[in-house]
N, C-alpha and C positions, 0 to 999 in steps of 0.2 A: 504494500500500500504506500502511497505517497505520504511523505511527512507533512505535517500540518504547517502551513505557512503562517507566519506571524504577521499580523497587520491590524489596522483599525477596523471596527465593526462594519463600516460601510464597504470597505474594500472586500472584506470577507463575504458579505452578502452578494456583492457583484460576482466574485469568483465562484461562489457556491451555485450561483445561477448559471454562469457561463460554462463551467466545466462539464456538466451533464449534457448541455446542448451540443458542445463541440465533440466531446469524446464518446457520447452515447452512440449516435448514428454516424460514427466517423467514416465508415465505409461509404455510406450514401453521400455524405458531404464531400468526401474525396472525389467520388465519381462526378458529382455535380460541378465541382471546381475544375476538374480536368476537361469536362465537356465545355465549360465556359472558356477555358483556355484555348480549346480548339476553335471555338467561335471567334474569340478575339484574335487568334492567329490568322483566321481567314480575313477578318477586318483589317488587320495589320498589313496584309498583302495588298489591300486596296488603297493604302495611304499613298498620296502623291505629294510632290513638292507644291507648295502653295505660297508663292511669293507675290507681292502686290505693292505697287508704288503707293497707292492710297492708304494701305495698311501701315506704312512706315511713317506717316505724317499725322500730326494732331489736328484732325479735321474740326475739332471744336474750338480751336484757337482763333482769335479775331483775324489774324493774318490769313489763315486758311479760309475763312469765310469770304474774304476779299478775293483770294486766289480762285476759289470755286466759282464765285459770281462772275468773274471776268475771264475765266479759262477759255471759253469758246471764242471770245472776242480778241484776246491778246495772247492766247497760248498758255500752256501750262509749264510745268517744270520737268516733266517726264520726257526728256530729250535724248536723242541719239545723235552723236556727232561723228562723222566719218571724214577724216582728213587724208588726202593723198599728197604726199610730199616726194618730190623728185630728188634722187641722189645726184651728186655732181653739181656743176655750176650752171646747168641749163635752166631756162625759165620754162613756164608751162605751155608756151605758145608753140606747140609742135603736135604733129598728128597723133603720136602714140599717147601722150598725156591727155589731151583733150578727148580723144576717143575713149580712153579708159574712164575719164571723169563722166562722160555721157552714159557709158554702160553702167557704172556704179550708181549714178543717180537713178537710172531706170530700175536697177535691182532694189535699191532702197525704197523707191516709190511703191513697188509692188510687194514689199514685205508685209506679212500678216501683222495686223495691229497698228500699222502706220496711218496717221491722219494725213491723207494724200493732199489735203489743202494746205498742209504746213510742211511740205518738203521743199527745200530751197537750195539751189546751187547756181552756178553760172549758167547752167542750161535750163533753168526753170523761168517761166515768163514773168515772175514777180521781181526778178533782178533786172532793173532797167537803168538806163542812163538818161540824162537830160543836159543839153548844152545850148549855149547861145550861139546863134548863127546869124548871118546877114539876113535881115528881114524877120527875125523872130527866134523861135525855139525849134530844136530838133531833138527827138528822143526815140527810144525803142529798146528792144531786148539787148542785153549786153552781148549775148551770142545770138545772132540773127537766126530766124526760123529756117533760112535757106543755107545754113552752115554747110560748108564743104571744106575738107582739109587742104587748103591751098595757102601759099605764102601770103597772098593778098588778104585772105580771110583771117589768118593769124594776126596780121598787123591791125586789121579792123577790130578784132576782139581785144587786142592789147590797148588800143586807143579807147575803146568803150569802157574797159575796166577803169582806166584812169579817169574818164569823164564821170563815171558813176560814183566815184569816191568810196569804193568798197575794198580797197587794198587794206589788208589787216584784218578783214572780217571774212570775205569770201575767198581771198587769196592771202598767202603769207606775205609778210612785209617785203621780202626780196623776190616775190612772185615765182617761187620755186614749187609752190604747192597750192592746193585749193581745198575748200571745205564744203561738205554737204550737211545741211541741217534737216532734222526730221523730229516729229513729235509722235509719241505713242498714245493710243487710246486704251485706257485701263479695261473698259468693258465694251464688247461689241454692241453698238446701238440697236442692231436688228435682232440678234439672237439672245443678247443678254449674257453671253458667255464671257468669262474672265480671260484676259490675255495670258498665254503661256509664255512667261519670260524666258524659260530655258530654251524653248524652240526659237524664239526671236534671237537669243544670244548665239545659238548654233547657226542660224541663217547668216548672222553678221560675220561669224567666224568663217563660214563658207565663202563669203564675199572676199574676206581678207586672203584666204588661201588661193582663191581663183585669180585675183588681180595683183597680188604683191609679187614682185620679182626683183631682180638686181637693180632695176632702174627706178622703181616706184615703191615707196613704203606706204602701207595702209595703217592708219591709226584710228582706233574706234573706242569711244567712251560713251557712257550713259548708264542709267540705273539698270537697264536690261542686261548690259554687259557685265556689270558687277554681280548681278544675280547668277548669270551664266558661269562666271569664274568660281563663285562659291559653290554652285551646284556641281561643277566639274570636279570639285575637290571631295565629292561625296565618297568616292572609293577610298581616298586617303583617310577621311573621317571614319569610315567603316573599319579601315585597317587599324586606326588607333583604338577603336572600340574593341576589336578582336584581340589586339595586343594587351589591352587592359584586362580583358577576360582571361587570357592565357596567364598573365602575370598574377592575377588574383587567384586563379585556380592553383598555381604552384605554391603561392604563399599560404593559401588555406590548407593545402595538403600538408605542408610543413608544420603549420600551426596546430592543426587538429590531430596530426599523426595518422590520419585515415583518409584514403582516397574517396571512400564512400561519403563521409561527412562533408568533405570539401565539395564533392559533386552535388550533394543535396543542397547545401547552402547556395552554391553558385547557380544551380538550375532554378531555385526559388527566385533568385534575383532576376534571372533572365525572363522568367514567367511574369514578374512584375512589370518589366519593360514591355513585354508583349501585351499585357493588359492595358498599359498606358497608351500604346499606339492604337489598340483596338477601341478603347473608349474615345480617343481623339477622333477617329474616323466615324464612330457611331454617333457622335454629337455634331457631325458635319464639318469638322476642321481638317485641314491638311497640315503638313509639316513644313513650316517656313524654314528655308535654308539657314537663317540666322538664329534658329532656335536649337541648334545642335547640342547646346549645353545640357538641355533638360534630360535626354535619355541617360547621359553619363551621370547626372545627378541622381536620378532614380536608381540606377545601378549602385551608386555609392551608398545611398541611404539604405537600400535593401540589403546590401552586403554588410553594412554596419550592424543592422538589427539581426541579420542572420548569424553573424559571428557571435554576437552576444548570446543568441539562443543556443546554438550548437555548443558553445563554450560551457554554458551553465549546464546543459544536458549532459555533456561529457563529465563534468565534475560530479554530477549526481550518480552517473553510472560507475564512476571510479569509487564512490562510497558504497557500492554494492547493490544499487537499485536495478531493476529490470528496465527495459526500454520504455514500456508504457508508463510505469510509475515515475521514471526520470522525466518523461515528457510532461506529465501532469504537474509535477513539482516545479519544473521550469516555467510552465505556463502560469502557475500561481505566483511565481516570483517576478516574472518579467512582463506579463500581459498588460497589467495596469500602467506601469511607468512607460513601457514601450508604446502602447497605444496613445497615451497622453502625449508623448513626444511626437508621434506621427500626426495626430489630430492637430496639435499645435503647429507643426510644419505646414499641413494642408491649409489651415486657416490663415497662417501667415502668408503663404504664397498667394492666396486669394486677395490679400490686401494690395497686391501689385495692380489690381484692377483700378486703383486710384489714378494710375497714369493713363490719360485718355488717348492712347495710341494703340491701335488694334493689334499690332505685332506683339507689343508687350502684354496686352490683355490675353492674347492667345497663348503666350508663353506661361502666363499665370494659370490658365485653365489646364494646360498641358502638365504643369508641375502638380497641380491639385489632383488631376486624374492619376498621376503616378503615385502620389502619396496614398490615395485610396487603395490602389492596387497593392502597395507594400503592406498596408494593414491586413488585407485579405491573405496575401501569400505568406507573410511572415508571422501573423498571429493566428491563422487558421490552418492553412495548407501545411506549413512547415511543422507545427506541433503534431498534426496527424501523421505526417510522413515519418517523423522521428519515433513515433510510438510503435512503428513496425520494424525499425532498424535493428539488425543483429550484427554485431561486430565480429569479425573473424579474429581468432586468437586474442580475446580480450585481456588475458593476463599480460601478454607481451606488450599490447597497446597501453595498458595501465602503467606498466613499468616505465615505458618511454615518456608517457605524459607526466608521471610523478617526477622523473628526473628533470624535465623541462620546468616544472613548477618549482623544484628546489633550486634550479639554476637561476630562475627569474627572481627568486627571493633575495639573491645577492644584490639586485637592483632595488627591489621594493623596500627592503628593511632600511637602508640608508635614506631613501626618499621620504620616509615617514617623519624625518626631522623637520620637514616643512610645516608640520602642524604645531610645532612648539612655538610658544608665544613670541620670543625674540625673532626667530626666523620668519614666522608668519607676518609679523609686523614689518620686517625689512622687505619682504616680498611685496606687500601692499604699498609701501612707500615707493619702491622701485616701479611698480605698476602705475602709480600716480604720476611719476616723473615721465614715464614712457607715454602715458595718456596725454599729458600736457604737451610734450614734443609733437605728438601726432596731431593734436588739435591745431598747433601752430603750422605744421607742414601742410595739412589738408587745405589750408587757405590758398595754396598755390595750385591746387588742382584745377584743371581746365574743364569747363562745361562745353562739350562739343568736340570738334576735331582739333587735334594738336598739330597735325601735319598738313602740308599743302595738298597732298594726293588723297586717295581714298584709303582711310585708315583700316578698313576691313581687309585690305590686301597688303602684302609685303611691299616695302618701298621699291624693291627691284622687280616687282611683278610686271608683266607685259602691260597690264592696264595702266599702272602708274607711270610706266615709261611712255606710253601713248599720251597720257595726260600732260606730262612734262613737255613732250614734243609739241603738242598743240599750244600749250601756254607760251612756249618759247618762240614760236613761229608766227602766231597770230596776235595782232595788237588787241583785239577784243577777245578777252579770254573766255574760258568755258564757264566761268562763274558769273551768273547774271542775277541782279535784283531788279524786279519790275515794281516801280512805285506808280500807283494809279492816281492821277490827278483828277479828282471828282469835282464837277462843276455843273453849270446849267447847259441844257441843249443849245447847240449852235454857239457855244462859248469860244470856240477856236477862232472866231472872227472878231473877238473883243480884245483889244490891246491890253486892258487891265489884267485879264485872265492869263493871256499868253506871256505877259511880262513876268507874272509871278512864277509861272512854270519855267521860263527861261532863267530867271534868277536862281531858282532851285537847282537847275542843271549846272549852272556855273558854281554854285556853292558845293555841290557834291563832287565836281571834278577836282576840287581843291582839298578833298578829304584824303588823308593818308590811307592807302590801300585801294583806292579807286583808280582804274586804268583810264576809263573814258566813259562818256555818257552819250546817249542818243535820245532826242526828243523832238516833238513836232515843231516847237519854236526854233530849234537849231536848223532844221531842214527849211523852215519858212524863211529864215534869214538868208540862207544860201540861195533860195529861189528868188527872193526879192533882189539880191545883188545881181543875179543872172539877168533879170529884167532890165537892169541898168548897165548892160554890157560888162557884167562881172566886176564892176567898180567896187573895191573893198569898202568904200565909205558908205555904200548902201546895204552892207551886210548887217542890217538892223531890222527890228520888227516894225512894220509900218503902223502908224497910229490911225490911218484912215481904214475903215472897215472894208471898203471895196478893194483897196490895195491888198488888204490882208486876205480877202477871198482869193484874189489872184495868186497870192503867195502859197496858199495851202491847197489849192485845187489840184496840182500835180501829184499830191501825196494820197495814194489810195488807202482804204481801210485794211487791205491785205498787208500793208507795211507793218502792222502791229503797233502803230503809234496813236491811232484814234479809232473810236467806235463809230457806227454809222451816223448817229445824231450829234456826235462831237461833245457828248456830255461827260465823257471819260477819255483821258489821254494817258498813254503809258510813257513813263520815263525809264529808259533802260540804263541801268548802272552796271558797268562791267568791273568786277573787282579782281585784284591780283591773285587771290586765292580764296579758299573758304575756311581758313583757320577761324577758330572761335573768336580770337581777339579781333581779327579783321571784321567779322560779321557784327560783333558787338559795337565796334567803333562806327561802322557805316550806318547801322540801324539807329544808333543814338544820334548821329548827325541828321538823319531824316526826321526823327521825332523832334529834335531841337529846332530845326528850321520850320517845321509845320507849326509848332507852338509859337515861335517868335513872329512868323508871318501873320498868323491869326491875331495875335495880340496887337501888332502894328495896324492891322486892318480895322480892328474894333475901336482903336483910339481915334481914328479919323472921324470927324464930326458928322459928315454926310452919310456915313455908314451906320444907320440906326438899327444895328443888330448886336446880339451878344453871342457868346459861345454856346449857351444852352439852346438858343433858337437854332443856330446853325447845326448843332449836333442832331437835334430832332429832325431837321430838314434832310440831313445826310441819311439818317436811318430810314426816313420815309422813302427816299429815293432808292435805297438798297432793297427795301421791302418789295418795291415794284420789280426790281431785277430778280429777286428770289422767286417771286410768284411767276414771273414769265419763264424762268428756268424750269420750274415745276410743271408748267403747262407744256413746255416742249417735251419734257421727260414723259409726261402723261401720253402725249401723242405717240412717242416711241413705243411705250408699253402697249398701247392699244393696237398698234400695228404688229408688234411682236407676238401678241397673244391671239391675233385674229379678230379682235374686236373692231367695231366701227363706231363712228359718232352717232349712228342711228340706234345703237343698242341703248336700252333704257338706262342701265346703270352707268355705262360709259358717258352717255349724254349728261346725266345728272352731275357726275363728277366734273366733267369738262365745263359745264355751265357754271357750276359753283366756283371753279377756279377762276373763270373769267370775271365773275362777280367780285371775287376777292381782289383781282387786279384793278378793277374799276374803283373799289373802295380805297385801295392803296394810292391810286392816282388822285382821287379826291382829297385824301389826306395830304398828299404832297402839294396839291394846288393851293392849300392854305398858306404855304410858305412861299410868298411871292417876292420877298426881298432878296437882294443879292448878298451872298456870303463869300468869304475868302475861299480860295481853292483848298480843298481838303486832300492832302497828300497821304493816300491810304496805303498802308503796308499790308501785305506784300505778295508778290508772285515771283516766279523764277526760283531756281534751285537755292539761291542764297536766302530768299525769303522763307522757303520751306525749312531750311536748316536753322534759320534764326528762330522760327516758331518752335521747332523741335527742341532746340537748346533751352529755350525759355521754359517750356513745359517740363522738361527733365529737371531743370534747376528748381522750379516751383514745387514740383511734386516729389522731389527726392526726400525731403524731410517728412512729408506726410506718409510716404510709403514706408520708410524705415520706422517712423514713430508708431504706426499701426501694427507693424510686425512685432515690435516690442510690447505694445499694449496687449496684443493677442497672447503673446508668451506669458506676460505677467498675469493676465486673467486666468489662464489655464493652470498656472503654477499655484495661484491662490486657491482656486477651486480644488485642486488635487491635494495640496499639503496644508492649506488653511493657516499659513504662517508666512510672514515677510522674509523669514530667514531663507526660505527656498528661493524667493525672488532675487534677493541680494546675491546668494551664492551662485545661482545659475546665470542670471542676467548680466552681472558685472563683467565676467570674462568675455561674454559675447559683445557687450558694448565696446570693450577695449579693443577687441579684434576688428570690429567695424571701423573704429577710428584709425587703427593701424593700416587697414586696407585702403582707406582714403588717402593716408599719407603715402602709402606705396604707389598709388596711382599718380600722385603729384611728383614723386621722385622719378618714376619711370616714364612720365609724360603720357600716361594713359588717360584719354579724355573720358569724361562721364557723359554717356549718350545712351540711346535706346539699347545698344548691344551690351553695355556694361552695367547699366543701372540695376537690372534684375540679379546680377551675379552676387552682389553683396547681400541682397535680401534672401536669395535662394540658398546661399552658402551658410546663412545663419542656421538653417535647418539642421545641418550636421552638428553644429555646436550645441544646439538645444538637446539633441539626442545624447551627446557626450555628457553634458552637464546634468541632465535628469538622471541618467544611469549612475553617475558618481554620487550625486547628492542623495538619491533614493537609498542606496546601500549604506552610506555613512549615517544618515539619520536613523535608519532602522537599527543598525548595530549600536548606536549611542543610546537612542531613546527607548528601544524595546529590549535590547540585550544587555544594556547597562555597561557597555565597554567604554574605555577611555577613547578620546578622539584619535589618538595615535594608533591604538589597536584597531579601532573601527576603520581607520584609513588603510591600514595594512590588509584587513579583511576585504576591503573594497578593491584594492589593487589586485588581490589574488582572485577575486570573483569577476569583476567587470573591468577593472583598470587595465589588465593585460590585454583584454579584447579591444579596448578603446585605443591603446597605444598601437596595437597591431593594425587596427583598421585605419588609424590616422596615417601611419607610415605607408600602408598598402595603397590607400586612396591617393595620397600625395604622389607616390611613384607612378600610379596609373595616369594621372593628369599631367605629370611631368613630361610625358611623351608629346603633349600638345606644343611644347616649346619648340619642337622641330617642324611644326606645321607650316605649310605654304600660305595659310590664311593668317594675316596679322591679328585679326580680332580673336581667333582661336588661340593664338600664342599669348595674347594679352590676358584672355580669360584663364588660360592654363596657369600663367604666373600668379594671378589673383587666387585661384583655387588651391594651388599648391601651398601658398602662404596661409590661406584661411583654413584649410583642412589641418595643416600642421599647428597653426596658432590656436585654433579652437581645441585641438587635442591637448596641447600643453596648458591652455587656460583651464580646461576642465580637470585635468589630472593634478595640476600644481596649485593654481590660484583658487579654485573652488574649495579645496580642503583648508587652505590658509584663511579664507573668509569664514569658514565654518567655526574656526577657533573663536571668532568674535561675535558671530550672530546666532549660532546654534545653541540651544539650552543643553549644557553639558552635565554629566553626572559628577557633581562636585566632590562627592566622597571618593569616587574612583580616580578622579584627577588628582586629588590630594594624596591618595595612596600611591599613585604613580610618581609624584614628585618626591615622596619619601622613600621610593625604591621598593615599595611593597608589591607593585604590579609591574611585572616585567613585560617586555615586548613579546607577544605571543609567537609560538612556533619556533 
């Protein structure tokens, strides 16, 4: 029979209820769990990569509301850039290069997911030139429609490029290369299917392979290409996963002394990962390539609990119990603290939902599903499995295990000195010093990207080489911030409005980190000068509205600088890079100018308006835009589902939406006074990054705060004492601050890929801390031992498993340091540190804290000080 487990009455009632349920019909439960594993295995086989641009951005952020509202008019941030750069000293005006440029433009144009209205290169009709000639103006396509590869045509194209003023954007500054711009559509507007980024990336790579040779280099960048590179590394990721499994299997075999016990523990962990993927697919999720951390984490947590369980089971068998009784006793010892730790983990992971970015929220659900799977596999399946295990040659196995225990005692016995008051106090002082230093260092941590390239990939990756080549050869870089100048319809013919936008462009050109700007007023000044025989003195904005009409008429809406009614105009700001510091500086400059421009406008006597009035007016105008977008989407959905406007339900919804638009227009009509131009942030990839960085920075504290609140609540419920909270949470907090300091020291930016790491890795520390504290408090408060002897018993029971798990898991993720993916390398560095630091914090700092917060047996402690109670064993 299993020995009676000592615990409080509530715990005993719970265990007495659970044991018969699990061990009574254990055969039936085991069969059900195996059938469910088969089902989830089938579901796992259906899991597909699920990357998405919109998933990676905070759609609820004000910047992104502006981005989505004007996406159709001015373009989005999901761009693909293909640059062809010639080797040698030749320029692009030759048959081979221009022929290749035309063919690649056509290939990009017909790529799946490409918005064909936004493909642009020297060969597309939106790239035009305008020049002053005798008797007026002359203009046309930069490359004429009747293009033929002749020397005369090459000279014509060269002249047209110069006339169009596109050197640095559509061609390199030395005219040895040319650029093709394209934008991707996230969702097919007809079928509603999501874009497969991996397929797009493969198609782009086929273009590179087809057209790159010794004369022409092809450079490709964009979100789709990043996803493709990450997805291409899947086999490498699987390799790391298998290597971690193999290493863990060998370590478990050595640790348990039994291949069967090692296999059982490892298979249970693999089953947990299968359940995780199965649940993920069952709830309609795919696996985002940037969420590769989660399966490793689930394997790590499951292995941690599995080692604890098999270790305690083996100790009970060594005492003479049979497999069944040993399993029941192990369940009674570990089921409650282990389940508490896992539920705490799962609830803590769900707190990441506070970050309003879909990719982070999906990662949160993924981890929560995994924690649920670990509860089932480690607290139900594994106990049942072990109840049937029969060890071969148990006497020999017991001798080997006993020798390992005696050998480990040589480490455990000296380590117990950390519970003595002077040493414990010294450890806490040292911890406080380290915590203070970490607090100081974490202030240097960067929110966003620390490097100029794509931080998810290695600096020497092909993608980052392409990015550098484009940035070095084109004046207008790959990083664009679109600021939308919101004003009244037909405002582009009003000097006052155009002057504000022009002044804004000049202001931004002088901000450190800005390469150049493009805006409608800039183009209008050039056209106005052209009307005066290109005289530089006329390169100004005309004050006469009719002259202004003349200056802006040549600029089409396809230029991306104005919308059809001229109530919104885009100012394109090209930045040198997308480092967090650059983005912060540029965004701050925009906000400062907008505020100062409005304040100056309101101070003028004839402008009888204030900020509150103009804010309401802007919001009313945006409401019209949002309603019109919804109406367009409604039409798309009606067409995709086969409905028509004559269908009753469709008609009702359609008419209701039109009515809302009329109401919004009436509300806007109430605001009939003129307001200053509202410079709305933001679109372009820099705007998206700025919004993402801001959300990560704002929600970081809330995420970590609620993780710890959850841990605290469950600890208080479980142990009903603040001693548990202090002993378990303090080491976790310290490791969190140390991890932030590590990010600052190694230049790892805090962003969507790294924010969940700290929160998720806390789960391992919670497991360690709860297992250590649970045994210490039981040995002290129920068995009456001194803290030192209680700590020694803890090290012998669970401490050795925690140390083994910490070392094993750190070694497993250490392989990530050799990954070709930079973000996996960064996460590997963080996890190696956090696994190791959490293990040390639980094993050393938690017992030291118990010296001062745990109610100790005063008589036993006094007897120990008098030498009457020796160290046990």
